[in-house]
C-alpha positions in Angstrom: -47.6 -38.5 -29.0 -51.0 -36.5 -30.2 -54.9 -37.3 -31.0 -57.4 -36.2 -31.7 -61.1 -37.2 -31.7 -65.0 -36.6 -32.3 -64.9 -35.5 -28.4 -63.4 -35.2 -25.1 -64.5 -38.6 -24.1 -63.0 -40.5 -26.5 -59.8 -38.3 -26.3 -59.6 -39.4 -22.6 -60.5 -43.0 -23.3 -57.0 -43.4 -25.5 -55.3 -41.1 -23.0 -56.6 -43.7 -20.5 -55.6 -46.9 -22.8 -51.9 -45.5 -23.1 -51.7 -45.3 -19.3 -52.2 -48.2 -19.0 -49.7 -49.6 -21.0 -46.9 -47.1 -18.4 -44.7 -46.8 -21.3 -41.6 -45.4 -19.1 -41.1 -41.7 -20.0 -45.8 -40.9 -20.2 -46.4 -37.9 -19.1 -50.2 -36.0 -20.0 -48.8 -32.5 -21.0 -52.0 -31.0 -21.7 -55.1 -32.4 -20.1 -57.7 -32.5 -23.3 -60.0 -30.8 -24.2 -62.1 -28.4 -26.7 -59.7 -28.0 -30.1 -60.3 -23.8 -30.1 -58.2 -22.6 -33.5 -54.7 -20.5 -33.1 -56.1 -17.8 -36.5 -59.2 -17.1 -35.3 -60.7 -19.2 -38.2 -63.1 -21.8 -36.9 -62.4 -25.2 -37.1 -64.6 -27.3 -38.5 -64.2 -24.4 -41.5 -60.9 -24.9 -40.9 -61.1 -28.6 -41.0 -62.9 -28.7 -44.1 -60.0 -26.3 -45.9 -57.2 -28.3 -45.1 -58.8 -31.6 -45.2 -56.7 -33.0 -47.3 -53.3 -32.0 -46.1 -53.5 -33.1 -43.0 -52.4 -36.8 -41.5 -55.1 -39.4 -40.0 -54.2 -41.9 -38.7 -50.8 -43.4 -36.5 -47.5 -42.0 -37.8 -44.4 -41.7 -36.2 -41.8 -39.1 -37.3 -37.7 -38.8 -36.1 -37.9 -35.5 -35.0 -39.3 -33.0 -32.7 -38.9 -30.5 -34.9 -41.0 -32.7 -37.9 -43.7 -33.0 -34.7 -43.6 -29.8 -34.7 -44.5 -29.4 -38.0 -47.1 -31.4 -38.3 -48.8 -29.4 -35.2 -48.4 -26.4 -37.1 -50.5 -27.8 -40.0 -53.2 -28.5 -38.0 -53.6 -25.2 -36.1 -52.1 -26.4 -32.8 -48.5 -24.7 -32.7 -48.9 -22.3 -30.7 -51.0 -25.1 -28.0 -48.2 -27.6 -28.2 -45.1 -25.2 -27.9 -47.5 -24.1 -24.7 -47.6 -27.6 -23.2 -43.7 -28.5 -24.2 -43.0 -25.6 -22.0 -41.2 -24.3 -25.2 -43.5 -20.8 -24.6 
């Protein structure tokens, strides 16, 4: 699972709800933090440019590779790879 929010408190609240669901294999891979662009472009500008490309809401994917593609579109692919232990 991956979550974005307007601020750190919203994300931490969502993580708290998921923890209470007691998913069998739940692991918090990385702590909630402010999103930083990997390509040097400011996140606000990047969001405006890519707003139409990004899926908003809940979505299910069929594979880790497909999920990685979503992370790349969001500009957090390297962060995701590091958190998953791939890098």
